[in-house]
C-alpha positions as CSV (number, residue, x, y, z in Angstrom):
1,X,131.1,119.6,88.5
2,X,129.1,118.0,85.7
3,X,126.5,115.4,86.5
4,X,125.3,112.6,84.3
5,X,122.2,110.4,84.6
6,X,123.0,106.7,84.3
7,X,121.0,103.5,84.4
8,X,122.1,100.1,85.6
9,X,119.9,97.8,83.6
10,X,120.7,94.8,85.9
11,X,119.1,96.6,88.9
12,X,115.9,97.4,87.0
13,X,113.2,94.8,87.5
14,X,111.7,95.5,84.1
15,X,108.3,93.9,85.0
16,X,106.2,97.0,85.5
17,X,105.8,100.6,84.4
18,X,108.8,102.6,85.6
19,X,107.6,105.1,88.3
20,X,110.6,107.3,87.6
21,X,109.4,108.0,84.0
22,X,106.3,109.9,85.3
23,X,108.3,112.2,87.6
24,X,110.7,113.6,85.0
25,X,109.7,117.2,84.6
26,X,111.1,117.4,81.0
27,X,110.1,114.0,79.6
28,X,113.7,112.8,79.3
29,X,112.8,109.2,80.3
30,X,110.8,106.9,78.2
31,X,109.8,103.2,78.5
32,X,108.8,100.8,75.8
33,X,106.6,98.1,77.3
34,X,108.2,96.9,80.5
35,X,111.8,97.3,79.3
36,X,114.3,99.4,81.2
37,X,113.7,103.2,80.7
38,X,115.8,105.0,78.1
39,X,117.3,108.4,78.7
40,X,117.1,111.3,76.2
41,X,120.3,113.1,77.2
42,X,119.4,116.1,75.1
43,X,116.3,116.7,77.3
44,X,117.7,115.6,80.6
45,X,118.4,118.6,83.0
46,X,120.1,116.3,85.6
47,X,117.7,117.4,88.4
48,X,117.8,114.0,90.1
49,X,114.1,113.5,90.6
50,X,114.0,110.2,88.7
51,X,117.0,108.8,90.6
52,X,115.4,109.7,94.0
53,X,112.1,108.1,92.9
54,X,113.6,104.8,91.5
55,X,112.7,102.1,94.0
56,X,115.6,99.8,93.0
57,X,118.2,102.7,92.6
58,X,118.8,101.7,89.0
59,X,118.9,105.3,88.0
60,X,121.8,107.3,89.4
61,X,123.0,110.9,89.0
62,X,126.8,110.6,89.0
63,X,129.4,113.3,89.0
64,X,131.7,113.0,85.9
C-alpha cells in the first residue's frame, strides 16, 4: 500500500508558523510567511510525523 501526504488548505488556519514544519525529519515541508505549508514530495518519506503533529488535522497521510 502506497501512502501520500496531503494538505487540506481550508483546514489550515494560516495565521502562525506551522508546528508540523519543524517536526519533519527530512525537511519536506516548508512555509512562506503564514501561508499553508508546501510539501516537497521528492523529500517526503511519508512517516506521518507532521500529520500527527498538525493541530487542525490539515495534513493527512492517506493510502492511495
